[in-house]
N, C-alpha and C positions, 0 to 999 in steps of 0.2 A: 504493499499500499504505499511505503515511503516512496518508492520509486515512481509511482503514480503523482503523487504529490509534487515531487521533483520536476516531472514533465511539465505539469501544470503551472509551476512556479517560473520555470526557465523558458518554456516555449509559449504556453497558451496566454498566461498574463502578460508578457511583453508583447506579444502580438495584438492583444485585445487594447492596449494602451497606445498603440499605433494611430497617431493623428492623421496618417494620410489615407483618407477615405477613398481614394482611387484604387488602391489596393486591397482594400476591406474586402474580406470573403466571408459570406454568410456562413458557409460550411464549417470555416474555421471558429465562428462564434457559436456555432450549434455544438461544436465539439468541445469547446471550453464549457459552455453550459451544461453539457452532459457531464463532463469530467467533475465539474463542482457537484452536481448532485451526489455523485459516488462518493466523494471526499467527505460530503456532509454526511451521508449516512455512516461511513467509517468502514466500509467493506465493500468487496465487489460481489454483488448478488449473481448467481448461476445465470440469469438472464442477460447480465451485462459482461459476461467473459468475452463473448465473440466481439463485442464492440471494443473492447479493451485490447483484444488481440490484433484488431484491425489498426489500431494506432502504432504498432510496432514498426512498420516500415517507415513510417514518419518521423520517428525520434531518431535525430541525427547522433546524439550522444551514445556511443556503444555502451559506456557503464550504466546508464540509465535503461536502455534498452536490455541490456542483460538482466539488471536487477528486476525489471518488470517481468520479463520471460520467467525468471526463477519464481518470483512470486505467485504467477499465474499457475505455473507447475505445482508449487505447494499446495495452492488451495483445490487443484484439481484432483490431488491424491487425498484429500480431506474428506 
């Protein structure tokens, strides 16, 4: 869950604060809102696992991507 929060802080919040509305992306805003809801709940529900997995290719940081993959693997085993 910590990796998802890092992704949120490092990528989604920075993007959302971008004042250049020409490059503003509604999909990115919707992703940010979706991740916020997950973080507010405090865990990834089974119905959200595929959504979070879909984020993995867009995460540039290998460290964050690996941490999130490991977290997803750990909850899949539970």
